[in-house]
C-alpha positions, 0 to 999 in steps of 0.5 A: 571841148576847150576845157577838156583840151586844156586839162589834157594839155596840162597833163601832156605838158607835165609829161614833156616839160623840157622845152629846150629838148623839144626845140632840139627835136623840132630842129631835126625835122626836115621833111622832104615831102615823101609820103609813106603808107606806114600802115602795112609796116605797123601791122607787121610790127604788131604781129612781131610783138604779138608772136615774139614773147612766149607765155613761158620763157624757158626756151620753148614757146607754147604758142602755135607757130604760124609761118604766114602773117595773118591779115597782113599785106603780102611780102610782094606787095610790101617789097617795093616799099621796104626796098626804099625804107630798109636802109634807114631801118637797118641804120636805126637798128644798128644805132640802138644796138651799138649805143644803147645806154642810160642818162645823157647817152640815151638822149644822144642816141634818141637824137641820133634816131631823129637825125637819121629819120629827119626827112620823114613825117612824124608818123613815119619816124615813129613807125620806122624806129619801132620797126627797127626795134621790132626787127632786133626784138623779133630776131632775139626771140626767134633764136630763143624759140628755136634753140631747143629745136634746131642745132644751128639756132642752139649754136647761135644762141650760145654765141649771143648768150641767150641762155643768160638773157632768158634766165633773167628776163622774168625780172623785168618782163612786166615793165618791158611788156607794159612799155612795149604795149604803150609805145605801140599803142601811141604809135598807132594813135599817131598814125590814126591821126594822119589817116583822118579824112581831110575833107571832114576835118581841117588842120585848123580844127582845135583838136587837130592843131593841138595833136600836130603840135604835140606829136614831136613830144610823142615821137621823142618819148617813143624813141627814148622808150625804144632805146631803154627797152633795147638797152635793158635786154642787151644788159642781160647778156653775160650776167650770171645766176647771182643777177637780180634786176636793180630797182633802178632798171625797173623804175626807169622802165615803169617811169617811161611807161607812165610818161608815154601812157599819159601822152597816149591818154592825151592823144586818145582824147584828141582823136575822140574829139576829132572823130566827133567833129568828123561825124558831125561834118559827115552828117552835115554833108549827108543831110545836104546830099539828101536835100539835093537828092529829094529836090532832083527829078528821077526816073523812078523812086529807088534812089530816094527810097534807098536814101530814106530807108537804107542805102547799102546792099549788104543786107535786106533792110525791109521786113514784109509784114504779111510773110514776116520775111526780109525783102529788098527795097526793090519790091517798092520800085515804081510804087506809090509808097507811104512812109510811116514815120513815128517813135516807138509810142505809135498808138494801137488806134493809129495802127488799127485804122491805118490797117483798115484803110490798107485793107480797103485800098485793095478793093478800091484799086488804090495801089500803094505800099506802107513802110514803117520808119521808126525814129529812136533816140540814139543817145539812149542805149538800145536795151531789151525793153526797146527791143520788145516794144519795137518787135511788138509794134512790128508784129501788129503791122501787116505792111513793110517795116525796116528790120531795125530802127538803127539802120535809118541814117541820122541825116534822114532823122534830121530831115524828117524833123526839120523839113517834115516837122516830125516831132512826137506824133506820127506822120505819113509821107507819100512818095510817088513812083518817080521819087517825088515827095507829094506831101509832108504829112498825108495822115490828115488826108487819110483820116478825113477822106480815106483812100479817096485822097490817093495819091495824097498830094497837096494838090489833091488835098486842095481839090478835095477841100474845094469840093467839100462842105460842112455836112454830117457825112464829113463829121461822122464819116462811117465811124458808127453803123447806127448813125449811118442808118439814122442818116438813111432814115432821115431822122433828126440826129443829135451828137453830144459829148463831154465828161460830166455824167450828171450833165449827160443825164440832164441833157438826154432826159430833157432832149428826149422829152423835147423830141416827144413834145415836138413829135420828131424822130430823134436819134442821140449818140454819145461821142465821148471826149478827146484823150479821155479813154478811161472816162469814156469807158465809164460813161458809155457803160452808164449811158448803156445801162441807164438807156440814156442814148446810143453811144459809140462803143469802141474807144478806137471809134472815139479816138478816130472821131476826134482825130479826124476833127483835129486833122481837119483843123490842121489841114485847114491851117496848112492851107491858110484858112481862117475862121473868118473866111472858112465855114468848115474851119469855123465849125471844126474849131467850135466843136474842138473848143466845146471839147476843150471845156469841162462842159458838155455840148450837143449838135442837132442835125436835120439832113446833112447840112441843117444844124444847131449847136450849144454847150454846157447849161445853154444846151440843157436850158434850151431843152428845158425851155422848149415851150419858149420856142415851140412855135418857131419849131412848128413854123420854121422846123425844129433845127431852125427854131432851135437856132433862132432861140439860141441866137436870142438868148446868146450872151456875148460873155463866153470863154472857149478853150481850144487845145491843139496837141502835137501840131505838125508845123509851126504853131499859128501866131493867131487863131480867132474864136469861132464864136465871136471872131476875136483873137484867142489868147495863147497858153502852153500846157504840159501834159503827161500821158492822157487817159 
């Protein structure tokens, strides 16, 4: 920003390089503290300039004449202000009418204007001087436009020698129009600076202090341009047909327009910087207000939901996914609300599973509503591709969604990222009927326990874990009907995974042979590999074609199996669990580390709690070497015998890899290996879209 200010300041100084002249201007400034709201006057000035100059200057204007001022304050509202200011406006009008000339006299006239307006603020000086010029300019063109329609106006025009002026006006019209426009724009810019909200930007701010220091120069060259414009118009009176505008006249107007344009460019850059700072300070204030609001106890959830979704009443901000109609936030009053916060990269699987739980909750009498709040990068233009992506996701959702992502305030986005730790992966934030935030992310609870986790508070999560144990039902949930049937039949169950089809062939063949030899009823199910959708499709087809075992058939089922395991790990981490003191976390980390390797793995279950696990060649070898632990299997039971053998052949040398994608919250500083308890080394891996 400082570099931008320096470059802009340099151009500004080149346009106003007479320091002695600026000292003279500053010396004339003696404000008495009066405050003048110049905006209504500036609006009238702009209207005069807009209506005054007709598109043709043959004495008959082609624009429609409108007597009433559009969108301006009424004359009655302005009368008090104009009574106080009219004397000074008339003085300036007389000054520029009587003394207009070039060179040193133009400077002297300009300084006379500053002396007349010495008690006013800089923005008021500029507006009042422009008002005086607009008064003369408007009277001139009013007579010109009426002279062919009104006898009185015609006689007045003759005395004012208007026919001669109009006849020669075209020669300087481009230069005059350009100069009038730029000095009007500069005046509006200075007034805009005065109106900046002081609570969001102080006069000590660099851009603001620079603008205040440079305003006298802006005022001087505006006054000087007013003098020049009026002088050129008056000089046209009394001239004959042989008159042609001199190059000097045109050059003087063009030179002033160029000088004022450079000053205007400088101020536009300054005000852009000020608005940026104002916006930043407003966002900081809005964020702090949101923090205080969410920490306050409320009677219901309306204040909180309005702050998080949309605070104004000018639109219906929510779309009801079941009817595709817009509704008011009031439909959420005193309800449990789950805020689904995500980017536009929300997966189909997340939507589908969330949809299933939403359908179940109606039957299970869990009353909550879901609202999707999509977070988008506002620095990237909202184009047709983003619109289509948003609408496609919105069409998949039967719950409530915001009608457009841009209605979500930046303060809410900041809060979601800084407090709720939203990054790329979706989070689900529960808000109770009193507006309390119950949990920073309830997705883990929903994925693990479904609607039994209602109302999805941190206290409920702790209670559920306290009552939980590592069991087959926790691992598999109700993802696959065949496995659930095996559990009812009390069969031995083997879940296995990995992405190596040759390992799968060797393992399933040897495991079937062991089941026959041990005379056990073994059900085997392939559960795939995390984040490997296409590989799962290929391998599951082979598993089915070669009748290797049962397999999960839907990639969504595979996604949900691994999503639940990750949710268990993240939930345990949030509650401070470690592999040393938490058996469930130890088993979850073991399976996830199995999946992190490129080898296959298997878990054998008997009932809901008895289990044995192995990975890679160890899993195949223990099947191939069944004769070595057959007696243990007969005496201790199949799973206990397998465990006993695995402990005998276990070697301390191993390498387990655990991949933690999209962790919500801080990354754990230390994670112990689930197999040996030693601290695992941490690496960061960048990955572009999984399969």
